[in-house]
N, CA, C and O atoms as CSV, one atom per row, in Angstrom:
chain,resi,resn,atom,element,x,y,z
A,1,MET,N,N,2.800,-17.807,44.957
A,1,MET,CA,C,3.067,-18.127,43.179
A,1,MET,C,C,2.008,-17.172,42.780
A,1,MET,O,O,2.340,-16.335,41.940
A,2,LYS,N,N,0.626,-17.141,43.289
A,2,LYS,CA,C,-0.171,-16.357,43.019
A,2,LYS,C,C,0.256,-14.826,42.895
A,2,LYS,O,O,0.162,-14.175,41.854
A,3,LYS,N,N,0.668,-14.420,43.934
A,3,LYS,CA,C,1.337,-13.366,44.047
A,3,LYS,C,C,2.247,-12.526,42.901
A,3,LYS,O,O,2.298,-11.322,42.654
A,4,VAL,N,N,3.005,-13.788,42.254
A,4,VAL,CA,C,4.164,-13.450,41.649
A,4,VAL,C,C,3.245,-13.501,40.256
A,4,VAL,O,O,3.238,-12.501,39.538
A,5,LEU,N,N,2.492,-14.643,39.895
A,5,LEU,CA,C,2.190,-14.324,38.895
A,5,LEU,C,C,0.883,-13.123,38.461
A,5,LEU,O,O,0.448,-12.796,37.357
A,6,ASP,N,N,0.623,-12.805,39.447
A,6,ASP,CA,C,-0.149,-11.426,39.390
A,6,ASP,C,C,0.368,-10.180,39.099
A,6,ASP,O,O,-0.244,-9.241,38.589
A,7,PHE,N,N,1.803,-10.221,39.529
A,7,PHE,CA,C,3.015,-9.226,39.552
A,7,PHE,C,C,3.241,-9.140,38.329
A,7,PHE,O,O,3.483,-8.042,37.827
A,8,ILE,N,N,3.206,-10.451,37.487
A,8,ILE,CA,C,4.042,-10.509,36.087
A,8,ILE,C,C,3.260,-10.031,35.263
A,8,ILE,O,O,3.698,-9.142,34.533
A,9,LYS,N,N,1.827,-10.476,35.113
A,9,LYS,CA,C,0.531,-10.109,34.947
A,9,LYS,C,C,0.412,-8.300,34.534
A,9,LYS,O,O,0.299,-7.699,33.466
A,10,ASN,N,N,0.497,-7.905,35.834
A,10,ASN,CA,C,0.184,-6.648,35.915
A,10,ASN,C,C,1.245,-5.693,35.261
A,10,ASN,O,O,0.969,-4.694,34.596
A,11,MET,N,N,2.677,-6.221,35.596
A,11,MET,CA,C,4.097,-5.589,34.777
A,11,MET,C,C,3.351,-5.696,33.337
A,11,MET,O,O,3.049,-4.652,32.760
A,12,PHE,N,N,3.088,-6.808,32.827
A,12,PHE,CA,C,2.758,-6.752,31.542
A,12,PHE,C,C,1.673,-5.844,30.709
A,12,PHE,O,O,1.579,-5.543,29.519
A,13,LEU,N,N,0.906,-5.548,31.865
A,13,LEU,CA,C,-0.587,-4.771,31.235
A,13,LEU,C,C,-0.020,-3.585,31.365
A,13,LEU,O,O,-0.366,-2.780,30.500
A,14,ASP,N,N,0.827,-3.158,32.248
A,14,ASP,CA,C,1.419,-1.952,32.346
A,14,ASP,C,C,2.482,-1.416,31.033
A,14,ASP,O,O,2.477,-0.365,30.391
A,15,VAL,N,N,3.375,-2.634,30.956
A,15,VAL,CA,C,4.145,-2.097,29.968
A,15,VAL,C,C,3.297,-1.971,28.184
A,15,VAL,O,O,3.766,-1.283,27.277
A,16,PHE,N,N,2.092,-2.763,28.076
A,16,PHE,CA,C,1.110,-2.528,27.437
A,16,PHE,C,C,0.993,-1.412,26.990
A,16,PHE,O,O,1.494,-0.904,25.987
A,17,ALA,N,N,-0.043,-0.795,28.147
A,17,ALA,CA,C,-0.347,0.387,28.023
A,17,ALA,C,C,0.526,1.559,28.114
A,17,ALA,O,O,0.058,2.667,27.854
A,18,SER,N,N,1.657,1.430,28.430
A,18,SER,CA,C,2.857,2.487,28.213
A,18,SER,C,C,2.961,2.656,26.818
A,18,SER,O,O,2.856,3.779,26.324
A,19,VAL,N,N,3.208,1.392,25.959
A,19,VAL,CA,C,3.623,1.425,24.703
A,19,VAL,C,C,2.482,2.088,23.805
A,19,VAL,O,O,2.711,3.063,23.089
A,20,SER,N,N,1.098,1.409,23.917
A,20,SER,CA,C,0.052,2.211,23.169
A,20,SER,C,C,-0.431,3.479,23.796
A,20,SER,O,O,-1.503,3.911,23.372
A,21,GLY,N,N,0.126,4.083,24.649
A,21,GLY,CA,C,-0.067,5.377,24.748
A,21,GLY,C,C,1.172,6.001,24.381
A,21,GLY,O,O,1.018,7.178,24.052
A,22,PHE,N,N,2.178,5.642,24.342
A,22,PHE,CA,C,3.447,6.251,23.678
A,22,PHE,C,C,3.321,6.684,21.929
A,22,PHE,O,O,3.729,7.737,21.438
A,23,ILE,N,N,2.650,5.562,21.204
A,23,ILE,CA,C,2.100,5.138,20.184
A,23,ILE,C,C,1.133,6.259,19.795
A,23,ILE,O,O,1.433,7.086,18.933
A,24,TYR,N,N,-0.102,6.268,20.488
A,24,TYR,CA,C,-0.958,7.318,20.577
A,24,TYR,C,C,-0.510,8.469,20.330
A,24,TYR,O,O,-0.911,9.136,19.377
A,25,GLY,N,N,0.536,8.927,21.296
A,25,GLY,CA,C,0.854,10.248,21.608
A,25,GLY,C,C,2.068,10.877,19.996
A,25,GLY,O,O,2.199,12.005,19.520
A,26,PHE,N,N,2.753,9.480,19.586
A,26,PHE,CA,C,3.423,9.738,18.391
A,26,PHE,C,C,2.074,10.080,17.436
A,26,PHE,O,O,2.022,11.214,16.958
A,27,ILE,N,N,1.195,9.319,17.200
A,27,ILE,CA,C,0.266,10.098,16.092
A,27,ILE,C,C,0.042,10.912,16.361
A,27,ILE,O,O,0.327,11.638,15.409
A,28,VAL,N,N,-0.475,11.676,17.374
A,28,VAL,CA,C,-0.995,12.660,17.448
A,28,VAL,C,C,-0.067,13.920,17.222
A,28,VAL,O,O,-0.266,14.860,16.453
A,29,VAL,N,N,0.703,13.768,17.843
A,29,VAL,CA,C,2.036,15.254,17.477
A,29,VAL,C,C,2.371,14.804,16.117
A,29,VAL,O,O,2.999,15.638,15.465
A,30,SER,N,N,2.050,13.448,15.400
A,30,SER,CA,C,2.656,13.775,13.658
A,30,SER,C,C,1.458,14.406,12.804
A,30,SER,O,O,1.790,15.083,11.831
A,31,LEU,N,N,0.156,14.253,13.066
A,31,LEU,CA,C,-1.094,14.582,12.879
A,31,LEU,C,C,-1.103,15.879,13.011
A,31,LEU,O,O,-1.587,16.616,12.152
A,32,ALA,N,N,-0.474,16.372,14.292
A,32,ALA,CA,C,-0.654,17.948,14.044
A,32,ALA,C,C,0.412,18.867,13.717
A,32,ALA,O,O,0.404,20.097,13.767
A,33,ILE,N,N,1.520,17.908,13.305
A,33,ILE,CA,C,2.838,18.774,12.442
A,33,ILE,C,C,2.508,18.793,11.325
A,33,ILE,O,O,2.892,19.744,10.644
A,34,VAL,N,N,1.644,17.717,10.692
A,34,VAL,CA,C,0.942,17.553,9.389
A,34,VAL,C,C,-0.175,18.698,8.816
A,34,VAL,O,O,-0.086,19.392,7.803
A,35,VAL,N,N,-1.130,18.651,9.712
A,35,VAL,CA,C,-1.963,19.542,9.695
A,35,VAL,C,C,-1.613,20.944,9.865
A,35,VAL,O,O,-2.512,21.753,9.636
A,36,THR,N,N,-0.606,21.333,10.182
A,36,THR,CA,C,0.031,22.773,10.753
A,36,THR,C,C,0.799,23.318,9.243
A,36,THR,O,O,0.827,24.435,8.726
A,37,ALA,N,N,1.425,21.923,8.790
A,37,ALA,CA,C,2.123,22.503,7.855
A,37,ALA,C,C,1.184,22.238,6.485
A,37,ALA,O,O,1.572,22.702,5.413
A,38,ALA,N,N,0.054,21.545,6.558
A,38,ALA,CA,C,-0.835,21.831,5.462
A,38,ALA,C,C,-1.297,23.546,5.101
A,38,ALA,O,O,-1.403,24.259,4.103
A,39,ILE,N,N,-1.486,23.664,6.634
A,39,ILE,CA,C,-2.922,25.470,6.641
A,39,ILE,C,C,-1.396,26.132,6.504
A,39,ILE,O,O,-1.615,27.159,5.862
A,40,ILE,N,N,-0.230,26.088,6.724
A,40,ILE,CA,C,0.832,26.925,6.305
A,40,ILE,C,C,1.042,27.218,4.608
A,40,ILE,O,O,0.923,28.246,3.941
A,41,TYR,N,N,1.355,26.027,4.310
A,41,TYR,CA,C,1.384,25.945,2.784
A,41,TYR,C,C,-0.092,26.294,2.175
A,41,TYR,O,O,-0.032,27.092,1.240
A,42,LEU,N,N,-1.257,25.903,2.483
A,42,LEU,CA,C,-2.088,26.311,1.954
A,42,LEU,C,C,-2.239,28.158,1.666
A,42,LEU,O,O,-2.400,28.810,0.634
A,43,PHE,N,N,-2.092,28.554,3.140
A,43,PHE,CA,C,-1.943,30.071,3.489
A,43,PHE,C,C,-1.198,30.684,2.155
A,43,PHE,O,O,-1.696,31.367,1.261
A,44,LEU,N,N,0.399,30.138,2.335
A,44,LEU,CA,C,1.034,30.680,1.329
A,44,LEU,C,C,0.697,30.432,-0.339
A,44,LEU,O,O,0.486,31.410,-1.056
A,45,PHE,N,N,0.668,29.152,-0.842
A,45,PHE,CA,C,-0.208,28.704,-1.963
A,45,PHE,C,C,-1.361,30.048,-2.343
A,45,PHE,O,O,-1.216,30.581,-3.443
A,46,THR,N,N,-2.222,30.441,-1.632
A,46,THR,CA,C,-3.485,31.084,-1.822
A,46,THR,C,C,-2.494,32.418,-1.847
A,46,THR,O,O,-2.386,32.952,-2.951
A,47,LYS,N,N,-1.759,33.011,-0.739
A,47,LYS,CA,C,-1.042,34.569,-0.933
A,47,LYS,C,C,-0.723,34.908,-2.249
A,47,LYS,O,O,-0.897,35.949,-2.883
A,48,ASN,N,N,-0.035,33.426,-2.649
A,48,ASN,CA,C,1.121,33.534,-3.956
A,48,ASN,C,C,-0.442,33.506,-5.144
A,48,ASN,O,O,-0.232,33.998,-6.253
A,49,LEU,N,N,-1.491,33.105,-4.948
A,49,LEU,CA,C,-2.220,33.169,-6.079
A,49,LEU,C,C,-3.265,34.493,-6.610
A,49,LEU,O,O,-3.862,34.778,-7.648
A,50,ILE,N,N,-3.106,35.046,-5.356
A,50,ILE,CA,C,-3.870,36.307,-5.130
A,50,ILE,C,C,-2.970,37.185,-5.700
A,50,ILE,O,O,-3.453,37.815,-6.641
A,51,MET,N,N,-1.451,37.512,-5.352
A,51,MET,CA,C,-0.428,38.357,-6.089
A,51,MET,C,C,-0.204,38.194,-7.434
A,51,MET,O,O,0.631,38.891,-8.010
């Protein structure tokens, strides 16, 4: 019985780690896209102001 409980506990911990890693990765990718878009926007905006 103890082995079964340990297995279930480890499985839930693995699922929790996988989900939190997925959410963290999603947030990092989203921030990278937003920062890249902001840099491109600022570059084009200042280029438009100068000309």
